[in-house]
N, C-alpha and C positions, 0 to 999 in steps of 0.2 A: 431207504437204505439205513439199516441200524448200525450203530457204532459199537461193536462189541469189544474190540481191543485197539490198542494204539496203532496197529498196522492198518486198520480201516481208515484211520485219519490220514495216514501217510498216503494211502491210495487216493483218498479224496483230495489231498493236497496236490498230488501229481496230476489229477484231472484239472484242477484249477490252473496249474502252471502250464499245462500242455494245450490249453485253448478253451478256457471257460467262456470266452466271448461267443463261441459258437453254440453254447449250451443254454444260455438264457436270453430272454428278449432284449432288444436294443433300446426300448423305450417303455414308459409306463403304459402308453396307449397300446402298444403291441402286446404287452402282458395281459391287458384286459381283453383284447380281441381273442387271443389264444384261449383264454379261460372260457369266454362266451361260446366259442366254437366247440371246445372239447367237453365241457361239463355244463353247458348253458341251462339245461333243464333240472339240474340238481339244486338242492337248497344252498343258498349262498349265505345270507344273513337272516337270522331269526332274532326276535326281540319280544320281551314282555315287560310290562310297566313296573312290576314288583316281583318279589321273590316267592310268591305263593306257587306251589307246584301246579295248581290248576288255573293260574292267572291267564287271562286272554292273551294270545300271542299272535304275532304276524311273521310271515316268512317271505323273503324275496329270493327268487332263484338267482343264479349267477347271471343269467341273461338279463333279467330285470335290473339287477344291480349295475351291470356294465352299461346297459342302455341309459339308465338314469345318470350315471357318472358322465357319459358322453353328452347327454342333454345339458347337464350343468356346465360342462366345459364350453359348449357352444354358447350358452347364455353368457358366461363370463367373457368370452371373446367378443360377442356382440356389444358388450358393455365396457369395452376398452381394455380388457385384461390381455396383455401380451406375455410371451414366454418368460420374460424377466420380472413380471409384476406379481405382487403378493395378494393372495386371497386368505384372509384370516377367518377362523371360526371360533366362536365362544359357545360351545354346546356340550350337553351331557352325552352319554352313550345312547345313540339312536341310529336307526338305519340311515336317516338323512345325514348323520355325521360321517358314516362310511362313504356315502355317495359324494359328499363335499370333499372329503380327504382325497379320494381317488380322482374326482373330476377336476379339482383345483390343480393337482399335479399334472394332469394332461394339458390344461390350458396355460398354467403358469407355475406358481410356487405357493404351496399351502402353508399356512401359519396356524397350527392348533394352539389354543390358549386355554389355560386352566380357568374354568368358569367360577372358581372359588376365590380368585384373586380380587384385590380391591381395584376400583376404577382407575386409580393413579397408575397401578402396575400394568393394567390392561392397556391404558393409554400409552405407557412407555413402550410396550411391545409393538403396538400399532404404529407409533411414531418411528421407532427404530427400524422396523421393516418397511415402512412406507406403504402399508397395505392400502389398496384402493377399494377393497370390498370386504365387508364383514358379514358372515352368516351367523345368526344367533337366534334365540328363541323369541317368538312372538309373546307378548305379555300373557301371563297365566297366573291365576290366584295362588298364593303361597310360595311362589318361586320368583326370586329377584334377579334372575340373569338378565332379563330385558332392561331392568333398571340400571344394572351395572354397565351394560353395553351403552345405554344412552348417556350415562354420566361420563364414561370413558371417551366417547365420541365428542362430547361437549368440550373436552380438553384439547382436542386436536386443532392444529393450525390449518390443516388441509381438509378437503372434502372427502367423503367416503360413502359408498353405496351400502345400504343395509338390506340383507335378504333374511326374511323372518320365517322360521320353521314353526308351524303350529303343532305342538306336541299333543294337543287334544284329539287329533285324529286317531291316536292309539288308544283312546279311552272308549269304554262302552257308551252307547248312545245317550243314556240319561246323564252320565257323568260329563260327557262331552258338551251336552246342552247347558248343564249347570256351570261348567267352567267357562263357557262362552258368555253366559249371562253375567258372570261375576268378574269378567276380564278387566284388570286394572288399566287405566289410561296412562301410557308411558309416552312422554313427549321428547322427541329428538330435535336437534337443531333444525331450523327452517330449511336449510339448504340440503338436508339429507333425503335422498331418494330411497323410499322403502318399497320393497317388492316381496310378495309372498313366495316362499320357496316352491310351493306347488305350481303357482302361476309361471314361475321361471322355467320349470321343467316342461310344463304343458305347452309352452310357446316354442319349443325346439324339437328338431328331428334328431335322429341318431347318425346322420351323415357327418363324417369327419375325415379330413385329410391330415395324416400325421405329419407334423412339421418338425419332427425331431431331427437335429443336426448331429454331425460328428462330434461337436463340442459337448463336453459333459457339463450340463447346466444345473444350477440349484433348483430343486423341485420341492423342498420342504425347509422350513425354519422352525426349530423347536426351542422354547425357552428352557433354561436350566436354572435351578435355584429359584429365587423369586419369592420365597416364603417371607423374607424380609428384604427391604430395598427393592431396586429395580432388577428384574431378571436379565441374564445374559441370553443372547439369541445365537444359536448354533445353526450353521447352514449344512444341509444334506444335499448331496448331488445325486443325479439320476442313477449313475452307475452304482453308487453305494447303496441306494435304496433297493434297487433291483437285486443286487448281490445279497443283501440281507434277506429278501424274500426267497431268493434261490437257496440260501443256506437252510432256512426253515422248511422249504418245500422238499429239499433233498434229505435233510437229516431228521426232521421231526414230523412233518405232516404228510398225508397222502390224500387222494380224492375221496377216500372213505372215512377220513377223520372227522370227528365232531368236537370242536374246540369250545369249551365253556370259558368265556372271557369276561370276567368282571373288572378288568383293569381299565383305567380311564383312557379315553381315546384322544387325550392331549399329550400323551407320553409315548416315547419311542417304543417301549415294550409292547403296548397295546396296538399301536399303529403299524410300525414296520415289522416287528417280530411276529405279530399275529395276523393282522389284516393283509399285509403284503405277502406274507408266507402263504396265507389262505388263497390269495389271488393266483399265485404261481402253482399251487398244488391242487386247487379246486376243493379244498376242505370247507366244511360247513362251520360257521362261527355263530355262537349263541351269545347274545347280550342279555343278561338276566335282569337288568334294571337300568334306568338312566344314570343312577349313581353308582353302578357297579357293586362292589362289596359293601358300600355304605347304604345301599338301597334297602327299603323296608322288607324284612323277611329273607333277605338273600343269605346271610350267614346262618340264620335259624333253620332254613330249609335247604341248605346247600346239598346235602346228601340226596334229598328227594329231587332236587333239580337235575342232578347227575342222572338219576334213574329216569326222570321224565324225558330228557333229551338223548338218553343213551350215549352220554358224552364219552369219548375215548381219550380226550386230552383236556387237562385242566391247567390253567395258568394262575399262579398265586404268588403272594409275597409272604415272608415269615409271619408278620403280624396277623394276616388273614388265616394262615394255617393254624396258628395258635388259637384264634377265636373259634375256628371250625371244630377243633378238638374239645371245646367246652360243651359241644352238643353231641349226644349219642349218635352213632352211625345207624340211623333208623331206616335205611333204604338199601337197595341192591346197587352197589357201586362197582360191580365186577366188570362193567363195560370199559372202565378207565384203564388205558394202557400205561399212562404215566402222568405225573404232575410235574410241570416245569416251574421251578421256583427261581426267582431272580429279584433284582432291584436292591436287595440288601443281604448281608451275610446270614446264612441259615444256621442257627445253633445246632450243635451235634445232638443234644438231648431231644430237641424238637423234631429233628430229622428221624431219629430212631423211634420216637413215640408215634409219629404220624404213620410210618410204614407198618409198625406193629399193630396199631389199633384200626387201621383202615385196609391194610393189604394192598395199598396203592404204591407203585414204584415212584420214588421221588428222584428227580434229576435236578441238581442244582447247577445253574448257569451264571454267567457273568457278562455284563455288557454295560454300555454307558452312552449317554446322549452324544458325546463328542465323537464316538466311534460309529455312529449310525446304528446303534443297538448292539448286535451280537458280537461277542469276543470269544467266549469259551463255554464249554459244557461238559458234564460228566458223560461217559459212554452210556447210551440207552441200551438197557438189557445186559450190559457188560460189567466189568469190574469198576466199581465206584469207590472212591476214598471219601468217606464221610467227613465233611468239613472243607474239602477241596472243591474247586469249580471245574475240575477235569482238564481237558486238553483244549488248546486253541482250535477254533474252527479252521477247516481248510481255507487257505488263502489269507489267513490272519496270522501275522507274526507278532510274537510277544517276547519281550526281553525284560530282565530285571536289572534296573539301572541304579547306579550310584555315582557320585562324583568323588574323585580322589585327586587332591592337589589341583583342583580346577578342571580335571579331565574326566570325560565320560567313560565309565567302566561298566561292562556287563558282568553281573554277579554270577558266580558258579552256583550249582545246585545247593539248596538248603541255606543259602545266605539271603537275608531279607533286604530288599531295596524297593525302589519305586517301580511300579509296573509301567512299562512302555509298550505302546501298541502301534502297529502299522498294518494297513490293508486297504482294500477298495473303498471302505467306508470312512477312512481317515484322511482328512485334508488339512494338514497343518498350515498350508499356505493360505487357506480361506476358511478358517474355522468359525470365528465369530463375525457376525454381521456388523455389530456395533464397533466402529473404529476406536471408541473410548473404552472398550472392554479390556480387561487385563491381558497382557501379552500371552501368546500361546507358548507354552513351555515344551520344546521339542528338541530331539537330538537325532541327527541323521535321518530325518523323515519319520521318526517314531514320536508319537504323542506321549508326553509324560502325563499320566492319568491322575496323579495325586493319591493313588491307592498304593498301599504297602503290600508286598507279597513276596513269594518265592516259588521256585520249582523244586520238587523233590527229586530223588534219584530216578524215579520212574517217569518223569516228565509231567506229573500232575501239577497244576497251578493252584496255589493257595493264596487267598486274599486275607490279609491279617489286620487291616485297618486303613485309616486315612492319615496321610502325612500331617494334615492340619489338626487331626484329632489326637495326636500324640500328647500325652500328659508329661510335661517337662518339670520334673521335681528336682530343684536345685541343680539344674544342668543335666540331669539324667533322664533319658527318654524312656517312657513307659508306654507300651502298646496296650490300649484299653481292651483289645481283643482277648488277651490272656486273662485279664480279670473277669471279663464277661463269660468266657468259657468255663471258668471255675464256678461261678454262680449258676450258670445254666445247667450244670451237671447235678445240682441239688434237686431232689425229687419234688420239692414244693414250688420251685421257681418256674414261672411261665415265660416272661420276657425280662431282659436285663439290659441296662446301658450304663457304661462307666464313662465319666467325664472328669475334668479337672475342676477343683474348687480352689478359690484363692487362699493363699497361706502367707503369713507375714515373714516366715523364715525361709521356706523352700520355693516361694513363688506360687506354686500350685501343688496340690496333692490329690490323689484319686478319691472320688466318691462314687457311690453306686445307687442307682434307682432300679427297683424291680417291681414286677407284678407277680402275684402268686396264683397257682391253680388249685392249691389246697390250703386249708387252715394250717397255721404254723404256730405252735405253742412257743411263747417267748419272744415272738415278733422279730424285729430287725436285729436286736442284739443276739438272739439265738442263731439267726441265719449267719450273721457275720462271724460268730465264733465257730460255727460248723464249717464255713468255707475257708476261713483264713489258713488252716494247715495245708490246703490244696493249692494255695498261691505261693509258689516256691521263692519268689523274689520279695523280700521284706518291704522294699520301697513301694511295691505295688499293693500292699495291704490298704484297703480303703479306710479313709479317715471317718467316713460317714456312710451309712447304709439306710435307705429309706424305702419303705413299702408304699406303693401307690395303687390306686384303683385302675389307672390306665396310664400308659406312657404317651406323651405327645407324638403325633404322627404327621407326616406330610400327606399330600393328597394321594400319593401312590403307595402309602402304607409303610414307608420307612420310619423308624424311630427318629424323631427330630431332635438331635442332640443339642443344637444351639439353644432351644427352649430350656432344656435341662441345665445347661451351663448357666443360663441367666437365673434360673431358680436357685442354683447353688451359690451364685454371687450374692443374691438378695438375702439368702439365709445366713451366710457368713457375715456380711456387712451388718445386718440387723442385730445379730448376736453380739458382735463386737461393740456396736453402739450401746446396746442395752447393758453389757458388762461394764462399760465405762460410765454408766449412770446418765446417759444423754437421752434427750427426748427425740432426737432426729431419727428418722427411719427412711428406708429405701422407697421412693415413690415409683421408680421405674428403672429398668436396666435396658439400655438401648444400644444399637450399633452405631458407634462413633466413627470418625474418619480414620482412626488408627487402631480400632478394636472396640471392646465394650466400654460403655460409659455409664456410671451410676448417677442417677438423679436423686437427690435427697430432699426431704420436706419435713415440716414440723419442728423447726428449730429457729432460734432467734440469732441475731447478728452476734450477740455476746458469746454464743457457743461455737462459733466458727473455729477459733483457735483450738478448743478442746477436741472438736471433730477432726481437725487436721492432725492432732497428736494421736488420736485413736486409729485413724485410717491411713496415716502417713506411710506405713511400711507396706501397704498393698501396692501392687504394680498397676492395678486398675484405677483409672482416674475417676473423680466424682465432682459433682457441682451441685 
């Protein structure tokens, strides 16, 4: 079902309201069985170890995928996992990851973990969720995931079973033998039971009695944040996960779709919005490398990967789209019906350039971990407003919220406020698993997302920034999105991020970091001079513009603004100290209990008073 105009969404919404429960499966297990019966012989999950167009690949049919998921669920149950228990995985993108994701939800509750996290953060997630089983990689040369897993398990107070996936089975025979011969020795705690993933599956049959109850139980826990500090853990309930898959299967995928998915399978976009949507539609999902977009050769060969797999559907994030355009379109990409972009706002200039140079329709969507992924998307094949995220999906209610005199008020069209979401995937009563997590901000059952946005007169939703990313200059709120849009419109700019840098007079002022796609005569000064006239608000003119080779990113490809913010703090503090003739310099900028904290080094006790004088007007503390 294509969404061509707003009326189509209203039709879809009426379907939801008139009895969606009869239209989608009642449990994850029922979803899998329906797929196995209807499209069991069709390709389900394909995988290749790197991005070379002729790299050796493996494909599992949907029946094989479902059978393995049920075998894993049986193994989990035989090893004590009950419906309320958690099964974590610390894995890259592999067929085994998909099997674990699905099987763990059948048996209990799955906990995907970013394998790039540090052991302390991994241990924090395992401890918060109370996971009783961890699926991770067996030791392999050159990859330290097994070492991270062992170090995290060593910090736990409780025991946990470890199931090890041997990634070498996906290698050619000679490389498989060599990797086995050089396999490092990773030592777990003596009380840890280790089982090979293949042995776990081989020990089980595909018999299963669905024990789904009428109660809506948690089936997934996803961490959010976690690039610094301990991540928060968000609970996803069975009804919401199936609803997300139903949306994808109804609005985006079909059983003839081939989805090229380089997004990580520890994130809701890759898991619920892609894998679960593929389950309910019977679409074929291709994983082009264990590391997704970061895998060797994936970006360099992306157009040829589309041609190899005859992909009809591509999932990407803005940073990946920008990198893809750095390579010539050297293959036939006419099989692609559309590219779905999410996870971060898509610059208008990048949107236009991508469609112009590739001929691929780009559909920008909006979702979040706290809402079990999907919230809104532009109409497929219909009228899109570049820069907006389209209409809320059927069954999802979105309001623009603000507080006036302590009361909750819904904003009219074209007025910016905080985006509030309600729907089957939103559970404000049981959002965070960790009782110590920050309180859930909600109004009348609507989750306050922390995103700023507005509806226009035609009902399109626009996401303009983050509440916490507002730059507050002398009490005046500046939305960084307006600054970023102005810079992104410059023909030489590739990616841009605006953040606040400390200022002794105004508290903070805007600064901008960019990457370029073309040489720019005159550098940052020339760029700033060219863009300044297009920023209509003088308070938003950036105090500093810096050209970088690359912007820091999270594991899912979002520009990581906290890192840029810390860079700005370091730059301003060091310049202030140098101008005061002091030897002290910034050793580190860290997250303190009330915000950022600057650590200084290289000074004597005699200079402390002078440092206090130099830095005393900044609101950021130092020590």
